[in-house]
Every structure is written in C-alpha cells, then in structure tokens.
N, C-alpha and C positions, 0 to 999 in steps of 0.2 A: 285119857281125855276126860276133862271135867266138864260136866254139863250142869250148870247151876241156873236155876230159875227162881226169881223172887216174885211172888204174887201177893200184893197188898190189897186189902179191902177193909171196909168198916165192919167191925164185928157187931157193935151195938149202936144203934142210932142214938144221938143225944136226945134226952127228954126235954131239955130246956136249954136256952142259950147259956145259962150259967153253969151247967154241968159240963165236966170235961169229956172229951171224946176218946174212945179207946180204939186203937187200930191194931189189928192182928196181921203179922207178916209171917209167911211160911217160906222157909228156905228148903229147897229140895236138893239133896245130894244122892243121886241114884235112887235107892229105896228108902234111905233114912230121911225122915222129915222132922223138923223142929219147929216149934211154934214160938213166936215172941209177940209180946204185947207192948205197945207203945201208947203212951197217953199224949194226946195232942192238947195243946193249950187252948183255952177258949178264945184266945186272940186270933188264931188262924182260922178264918172262915172258909178258905178255898179248899175243895176236896183234894185228897192226895192222889197223884197220878199212878196209873197202873203201868208197870215196866216189866219187860222180859229181857234177859241177857242170855244170848245163846253163843257159846264159844265153839260150835261145831265147825267142820270143814265147809268151804264154799262150794257152790254148785259146779264151778269150773274144775275144782280139784276132784270132785266126785265123778264128773264126766271123764276126765283123763284117767282116773283109776279104773273105771268100768270099761273103757274103750281103748285102752292102750295098745293092745295087740292089733285091733282093727286099723288104728291110725298108722302103725308101723307098716302093715301090709299095704295100705293105700299109698304111703310114701314110696315104697319100693316099686309099686306098679307105675306110679307117675314117672319115676326115674327111668324105668324100662321103656315107657312110652316115648319119652324124650329121646332116648338113645335110638330107638327104632325109627323115629321120624327123621333123625339126622342121617341115619344109614340109608333110608328110603329116598330121601331128598338127594343124597349124593349119587345113588344108583340111577335115579331118574335123570339127573343132570348128565351123567356119563352116557346114558342111553340116548338122550337127545343129541348130544354131540356126535355120537357114533352114527346115528341115523342121518343126521344132517350132512356129515361128511360123505356118506354113501350116496345121498341124494345129489350132492354137488358133482360127484364123479360119474353119475349115470348119464348116458347119451343115447341109449337104445331102449326100445319097448321092454325087452327082456330084463334089462337092468332095473328099470322102474318097477317091474313086477317083483323082482327080488327084494327091493326095499319095502314094498307093501307086505310081502309075506313075512319078512324077518321082524319088522316093527309095525304091526297092524294098527296099534293104538297111538302111534306117535303123530306129531304134526307133519313130519317128513312124509308119512304115508299119504296124507291128504294132498300135499303138494305134488307128490308123485303121480297121483291120479290125474290132476290137471295137465301136467306136462306130458303124460303118456297119451292123453286124448288128442293133443296137438299133433303128436307124431303118428297116431293111428289114422288121422283124417286123410293123409296122402295115400295110404294103402287100403284102408277099409273104413269107409264112412259109417256103416252101421256099428262097428266096434267103438268108434270114437264117440258116437252119440250115446251108446250104452254106458261107456265109462263116465261121461258127464252126468247122466241120470243116476248112476251109482254114487257119485260124489254128492249130489244134491240130497239123496236119500240118507246117506250115512252121516253127513256133517251139516245138519241144518243150522248150526250156530257158528260155522266157520266164517272168519272174516272175508274169505274169498268166495262166499256163496253167490253174491251178486255177479261176480265175474264169470262164474261157471254158468249161471242162468243166461247171461248175455251171450256167451259163447255158444251155448246150446241153441238159443233163439236164432242167431245168425246162421248156424249150420242148417237148421231146419228150413230157414228161409232160402238158403242156397239150394236145397233139395226141392223147393217148390211147395213145401208144407206151410202155407201162409197162415192158416188159422192157428195151428199150434205155435208157430213163431210169434204171432201177435199176442197170444195169451201169456206166454212166458216173458216177452219183452215188456208188456204192460205192467207186470209185477215189479220189474226192476225200475221202470220209469216212475212209478207211483210210490216207491219206497223212500222213506226218510233217512235210512241208514246206508243208502247206496248212491250218494250224491257224486262219488268219484267216477262212476261208470254209467249213471243214469242218462247223461246227455247222449251217449252213444246209442242207448236203447231208444231214446226219443228220435234221433235221426233215422234209425232203421224204421220206426213206426211211421215217420213222415214219408219215407220212400215208399212204404207199402200203400199209404193213403194216396199219394200222388200217382202211383201205378194204377190204382183202382179208379182214377178219375175224380178224386175228391181233393181239389187244391186247397180249399179252406181248412179242412181237417189237417192236411199236410202242413199248412202254414202255422197252425196252432202247435203242432209237435216241434217244428223247427224253432219257433219262438221260445218254447219251453226248454229246448236244448241249449239255448244261450244263457240261461239263468245260472247263478252261482249263489244260492241262498246262504251257504255256510262260509263263504269267502275262502274256499280252499284252493281256488284256481281251476278254471274250466279249460281243459286241454282240447275240447271239441267245439269251442265257440266259433272259431273261424270257419270250420266246416259247416256248421249250422247256418252261419250268415250267408255263405255261398249258396247253400241249398234254398234259403229263403229268397234270395234274389232271383233264382231261376225257377221258383215254384210255379209261376204262371207262363213260363216259356214253353212253347210247343216244339217238339222235335222237328227237324227239317224233313220236308216231304221229298221222297226219292222220285225223280222224274226220269222216265225211260227215254234215252236219246232216240231221235227220229232216224229211220234208216236212210242211207244215202240214196239220192235220186238216180235212177238208171240212165244210162247215156241215151240221148235222143237218136232215133234212126236217121240215117242220111238219105237224101233224095237220090233217086237213080240218075246216072249220067254225070254226077258231080264227083270230081276227084277228091279223095281223102287227103288232107294235108299230112305231109310226111314229117315225121319227127326228126329234127336235125340230129346228126350224130354228135355224140359228146366226145370230145378229144381230151385225153389226159393232160394235165398241166406239165409244162416243161420244167425239168429239174435242172437248175443251174449248178454247175460245179464250181467250187471255190477256186480262186486264182492259185494256180500251181506253177512252179518253174517249168520252162519249156524243156521237154525231154526228147524232142524230135519226132514225137508221135502226133500225127495230125488228129485234130479233134473231129469227131464225127458230127456231121450236120444232122440236125433233127429232121425226120421225115416230114414231108409236107402234109398238111391235113387232107383227109379224104374228101373228095369232091362229092357233093350231094348227088343223089340218083337223078338221071336225066340230064345232067349238065355235061357239056362237051369237055373233053380233057384239054388242059392247057398245053399249047405248043411251046416247045422249048426254043429259045433263040440261039441260033448258032453264031 
C-alpha cells in the first residue's frame, strides 16, 4: 500500500513584488523524503493551496476487518432466533387448538378442571373457569363464587372480565349480599370498556334502588341502561324500558277475605224448612229395535216428608 502525502508551503517569503517566489514541496514515501523547489512567477498573486492525498482503506473496510468474526456470530444468532420463533409460534398454535378442542368437549365440572390443569396459561383455561362457575352454582354456591373471584384475580385483562364481575354481582345479590353486589355492579356500570354488559348491571342496580324505596335513583339507572354510546346494539333496552314504566308502580296489597257469616239461630216453635230431595236425572235410552222385553218404567219421585202417599187408581 502506498501512502503518499504532498505538503507544500512557502519557503522564503518574497522581499518585493518584483522578486520571484520559491515554493518547496516535500513528497513523503514511507521514510524517504525528497525536497523540490519550484519557482512561482511573479504574475501569480494567489497563495498555493495545501493538499493531502491519502490512499489508505476506508473506515467501513477497517470496521469489517476488525469485527468480521463478531458480525458472523451475530448473523448466526439472528438466524437461530428466527427459527426458534417459528417453532414456538407453531407449538403455541397447536397448543391453543388442542386446549380449545378439549374445552368444547367438556360438559362436567371435572372435565373443566382437567382443561385448567393441563393448559393453565391458555385462553381455554380462562373460559373453563367461567363455564365451571355456572355449573357449580346449582350444586355449591360458595364454590361458584370462589371460582368467579379466582378468574377476576388471575385474568384482570381478559375480555370477559366484565361478564365475570356481572355474574358475580348477580349471584351475591341472589344471596342477599346487597352491599357487595352493589360495589361490583357499579364497577361494570361505570366502565367504558364494558358497554356490552353494562346495561344489565344498570338494571340490577335499579332493582336494588327500587327495593330500597328510592324510585328516583332507580329511574336514573333504568334510563342509563337504555343508552348505547358506541352504537353496538343494546340487547337490554326493552327490559330497561319496561322497568322504567313500572318504577313508580306499587305492588298490589293483599287483602284477607272476610270469614263467612254464621247461620242465624231459628226462633223456638218454628218449623225448619226441609230441603227438597234431589232426584237423579232420567237417562233416556236410544231407540232400539223391539226385542220383546218390556221397558222398565222409571220409579216415581220420592214424596216429600209429611205428605200423604198418592192412592193408585184401580
């Protein structure tokens, strides 16, 4: 590699404009140095430029030479990372499909528990908790509530979080735990991300207020339950409208029927009216051909008590 530099400078300044200028140039080749003098004509008044010519390698070439091994290792690591991501993504997709198929085939509490144990970090496990809570309510209400609370604690960012809270609030309300139910349902009703289930929570809060004798507060909740701010479709609007119509209606008052009057006592010496005997209706036989058997005449009605028997005419 040849590294040549030319440094030019004025050796002797001119004494007068008429004298010629002498310029010394030094050319460097490694350690060998030669000097050359050039005379400038008096006509050129501009100073000579200073120039350096460097024929060495560029900075990019130097960087590649110094870090070649590191760059190769980095490229290999990147390739391995891409391959690992592809494999992991494929396994995750297969795992999701397997857990989803197991969830769809589950019908019992024990089967949902198996899904949760085998795939604890999957979306199917979260859905299994919600479905299992519904089945547990019929047999064990405390277990159902505990399952819903477990879901809310483990999956705070799950899309069905508002559904779990609403279900928990309604179950607590059914158990008579009004204060706890009101606190949970209020979170859902005031949430901006739970508009699909918030009307149901508002209706439940309106029922609580109406039961507590606060019709104005109940009316506010029922009116809020009819709103649809995101235009997603409100499935509970008709129910809220019906509740709003009946918000001031009072339940019917149960009236105890009056006991029947006792029979009046009869005066002494007066005969009690006798109840006429009830005779059974006569059953007429349909017309049948004459078989030679005489038809039986119906028996005469019984005479009332105290009446003389009728004499038969001979």
